[in-house]
C-alpha positions in Angstrom: 7.2 21.0 -7.0 3.6 19.8 -7.2 2.1 20.0 -3.8 -1.3 18.6 -4.9 -2.8 15.8 -2.9 -2.1 12.5 -4.2 -4.2 9.3 -4.2 -2.5 6.0 -4.4 -4.3 2.7 -5.4 -2.0 -0.3 -4.8 -3.4 -3.7 -5.7 -1.6 -6.8 -4.3 -2.4 -10.3 -5.7 -1.0 -12.9 -3.3 -0.3 -16.3 -4.2 -3.1 -18.5 -2.7 -0.8 -20.5 -0.4 0.9 -17.4 0.8 -2.3 -15.3 1.4 -2.1 -15.2 5.2 1.6 -14.3 5.1 0.9 -11.4 2.7 -2.0 -10.3 4.7 -0.2 -10.2 8.0 2.7 -8.3 6.4 0.3 -5.7 4.9 -1.6 -5.3 8.2 1.9 -4.5 9.9 2.3 -1.4 7.5 -1.0 0.2 8.6 -0.2 1.8 12.0 3.2 2.8 11.2 2.2 4.5 8.0 -0.7 6.3 9.4 1.5 8.0 11.7 3.8 9.3 8.9 3.9 13.0 7.9 1.5 13.6 4.9 -0.6 10.5 5.4 -4.3 11.4 5.2 -5.6 7.8 5.1 -4.1 4.5 4.5 -6.8 1.8 4.3 -6.4 -1.9 3.4 -9.1 -3.9 1.7 -9.6 -7.6 0.9 -11.8 -8.6 -2.1 -15.0 -10.3 -1.1 -14.8 -12.8 -4.0 -11.1 -13.4 -4.4 -9.5 -13.6 -0.9 -6.1 -13.4 -2.5 -6.6 -9.9 -3.8 -5.7 -6.9 -1.5 -6.0 -3.1 -2.2 -4.6 -0.3 -0.4 -6.5 3.0 -0.9 -4.2 5.8 0.3 -4.3 9.7 0.2 -1.3 11.8 0.9 -0.9 15.6 1.2 1.8 15.6 -1.5 3.7 13.2 -3.8 6.9 14.2 -2.0 5.7 12.9 1.4 4.4 9.7 -0.3 7.8 9.1 -1.9 9.3 9.7 1.5 6.9 6.8 2.8 7.9 4.6 -0.1 11.6 4.8 0.8 11.0 3.9 4.5 12.6 0.8 6.2 9.1 -0.8 6.9 8.3 -0.9 3.1 11.7 -2.5 2.4 11.0 -5.0 5.2 7.5 -5.8 3.7 9.1 -6.4 0.3 11.8 -8.7 1.8 9.1 -10.6 3.9 6.8 -11.2 1.0 9.4 -12.1 -1.6 8.0 -14.8 -3.9 4.7 -14.7 -2.2 2.9 -11.9 -4.5 1.6 -12.9 -7.8 1.0 -9.5 -9.1 1.5 -5.9 -7.9 0.0 -2.7 -9.5 0.3 0.8 -8.2 -1.6 3.7 -9.6 -0.8 7.4 -8.7 -4.1 9.3 -9.1 -5.4 12.8 -8.7 -8.9 13.7 -7.5 -10.8 15.4 -10.3 -14.4 15.6 -8.9 
């Protein structure tokens, strides 16, 4: 098991007419996720030039605890609530190297 800290960068591009819905659903994830075991930070950003673009910057104490987060009900609820509202979703698992 690799217990190295994990950084997640998740990019969510909302459909323009669904931007506020996606934003509100993303905001709902913050408080509950920050309280989870292993969550170091969970920060949501909105692009200054493209308001449809959101980015989560997350740090987790281990990949195992991040995967536990990914399997939680509130993530499933978000996916269900934003079905058809997201144009593009990209997730990168990253390691701090310097």
